[in-house]
N, C-alpha and C positions, 0 to 999 in steps of 0.2 A: 129915101132906105140907105143908110150912108155903103158903101161898099165893104166887102169881106176884107177883115182883117188881120193877120197873121201875125203872131211874135214867134220869134227866132231865138234860140238860147243855143248860144256856141259853147264847146266842149274841148273836152283837154289839147292845148294845141295852140288856143288863142292867145295864153297867156305872153305877156312881153314888163319888161323892166318900166314903170312908169305909170303901169295902166290903174286911172283910176283916180289920177293925184288931183289932176285937173279939175275934174268933179267933185272933189271932197272941200277945196279949198274952196269953191263958188254955190256950192250948194248941202245948204245945212242937214238938208235930207237924206244924201248922200254920207254925208260926214257922218250921220247915226248910224248908217248902216254896217259902216268900217269897228265902229266903237263898239256898239252891240256885239260883232264879230270879235274883236278883241276879248270880251271880257266872257264869250262864252269856249271861245277857247282857248285860254288864259296864255297867250302871246298876242304883241300884235302886229295882225296879218297886215295891217297897212302898210308899215316902216319895207315888209318884206317886197309887197308888191310896188311902193314908190321909187325904192332905192336897192333893191334887193338883196345880197348878188344874185346874177343870173340864174349861175349852177341849182342857190337854194329854190328859187321861185320855181323853175323846171320839176324841182323832186313831186313824185308824182302825193306825197302825202299835203306838200304843199299848194301847187296850183291846182287840184280839183277845190281845196274850199274859197280859195283866190278868184277864182273865176265864177264863181257860185255870187261869192260877195256881191265885185264888181258888176255882173248882171242884173241882181236886183238892187244895186243903187242905180245904175242907169233907169231903169223899169221904172223905177220908183219918183226919180228926179222928173224921167221924163211925163210923165203920168198925170204929176206936178204942176208942172208947167205948162198944163194944156197942149202938148204934143198929139196926144190920144186920149181915147174916153177910156177907161179901163173898161167902162160897161158892152163898149162897143167893140170888146177883143173878139175873134171869131170861133180863135184855139190855138195853143202856143205845140212847138214842137220844138227838143230839142235833141242837141248832138249826142251821145254818149251822157258825160256827167251834166248836160243841157237837158236832160229829158231832167233832172229834181227840182234844178231851177222853171222847167216849163210846169212838172206839177205840184210846186211851191204859191208857183204866180196862179192857178188853179182854184187852190183853196183845199189842196189834197195835205197837206200839210203846214204847219204853223214854220215862219221865218229861221228858228232858232233848233227846232227838229229836224228843219231839213239839212241846215249846216253840219249837225252831229252828225249824221248821216251820211253825207258827202266826205267829211272829214276822216271821221271810219273809212268810208269806200277807198279812198285815198291812199289811208294808211296798210286797208289790207292789200292792195292790188301790188302796192311800192314794196310789201313784205316776199307776196310769191311774186314778184318780179326777180328783187335777190336770190329767190332759194335758187331758181331754174336759169343758167343763163340763155334769156329769147330776146327777141327783135321782133321787126315788123317792117315790112316791104312795101315801098308802094307803086304799083304795075299802071303804069301810063299808056293809053291807048289801047288795052286789052279791054272785051267782054268778058262775061262771065264764064261761059262756056272756056277760051281762051284761060282765064286765071285756072278753071278746076285744072283741066289739063294738067298747067305748068306745077301747080300742087301735087298731082300725083306724079308726074316723071323729077319731081324735089323731095318729096315726103318720108322717101326711106322707112324709118324703123321711128322717127319723130315726129315730132307733131308744125303740120303746115295747114291751116286753113283761110279762107276767108273772110277776113275781121269786121269792113269797112267796106258798103257800096256807097261811097259821096258820091259820084257822077258820072255820068256817063265818059266812060274810056278813063276813067279814077278810082282803082278797087285797091286796098291796099290788103296784105295778106300777112298773117300771123305766127309766131313758131318758134320753134325751140332754133339757135345760132346757128347751129348749123344746115339746119335746113334752108333758113333766111341767105346762107351763102351759098348754097347750094339753087333758090330761084333766081337769084340774082344772074350767074353764070348759066341758065334754063331760057331765062328771057335774054337774054345776048345772044345767047342761039337763035331764038327767035325771031327776032327783029322785035321785041316789044321794050320799050325802055324804061328800068328800074333803078328804083331811086333804093338805099336802107335809110330809113326814117329816122333819129337822132332818139329816142322814147326808152324809157326805164325795163321795158318788156313788150311779153307776148299778149299785148290788149285785147279784151272780148276770143281769147280761143282758151281752150282746155284746158291749157297752164294757170288758168285767173280760175280755177274751183277751188284751193282752198277759202279764195278772196270771196268768192260765192257764197262759202258752206255757211263762213262767218258774219255774212250780210244779211243769209236768212234771219236770222238768229236777231238781230238787231231792230230789221223792221219785225221783227215779231212782236217787239216792245211798243214800238211810235204809233198813236192813233192815227189811222188814213178814214182819210171822207172821200164823198164821191165826187168828183170833181164839179167842178164848178161852172167852166168849161171846157169843151172839146179839150185831149193831149197824144197826143202820137206817141205809141210807142216805137221804138228803137228796135224789138222784137221784129215784130208783126209789120210794121208799117201801117197799123189801123190804132183805131181808139182804144184807148185806156177807160177799162168800168167801174166791176166794184173795190173794195178794197183786197179781198182775196187774191184777183186778177191783178191788181197792180205790184203787190208784192211780189207772185209768181215772177211776174215779167222782170221787174227791177234785180230778182237775183240771177233770173236769168242771162241777160245783159251783158251782165260782167263775163259770160262766153259763149254767149254767140256773135253772130254778125249784126254791125247796126245798120239797117237797111235803109238810109237817106237818102236816097236819089230815088228809091221808092216814096218814101213820105214826100217830098218835093214834086215830084212826078203830080201825085193826087193835088197837091194845093197849088201848084199851076194850070193845074187846068177850070179851076173857079175862074169865071170871069170879071176881070175889074178886079183881082184883088188885090191890095194892098200888103208889102210886107217890111217889117221893124226888127232888122238886127241888131240886139243887147251888144253892150261893149261885154269884155273886150276885142278890138281885133275888127278885120273884116273876110274872114276866113266863110262865114255862109254864104256870103254877100257873092263872093268868088265863085263858089260852088252853085248856086244857083244860077248863073250866064253861063256853064258849062249844061244847065240841064235847060234853059230858053236863053240867048245872047239878051230877045226884047225886058228882060225879068226887071223888074228894077227894085232893088231892096235897100230900105235907106239905113244905113249903119250906126250905130249912136255912140259905136268906139270913133 
């Protein structure tokens, strides 16, 4: 019996100019994924991925479909090359946007349907971010209790909530720009390292509710199939189930914290498990090392 195999799908922030270019040039399968994406989106996504400009690639409405496409291109090429047998995959897990990649790979919706959803998600989140000055702050070395206390001290009349439980000692908070400035000061007073993130807005917070409401309508139009393989939800850190459950959790995900650490704690407890991180980047491998230093994650990026 083969060892358990988990496929990890990166989220926003993993993008970098040049992503997918070498794969595109060496793999007809990967090239086909990018070409299909251009037809679906109506613009040449590969040109932005390969050549930038960086500022455009980093915009939410571009980076989300870019990462989705690059991840699936890397998965298909790796499977075709014999790196792994898709039938041997135990489960999929994706960070934020990466959850859509994971759901597609598990057969929940087609590539094109997923790409359209991801493109709309990026657009709606970008528009919600522009509507309200907001940001995110990474708190390094703090536990959940300390983060909750910092948020309570800095929130005031504004929005400030935990947004990403990434790994032990790495929690990101999200909220109004003024509240994010105050939490930086409160963290310094508490002796906790804090870093403002270069993001468009307060993702995974109540400020994204307009985007969540619009995505609810879009998800209602898409046929959702039961997962052929287990897929972990960011909202619950547990497995997705039926179509209505998947739709509801994808809506909640936009305004709820991502429980990546809790998901990974479940996966790393599996004896002799193998982990493969799809392109682009090595973000998830880095987070895994914070959970278990001995954990080996093979990054296709």
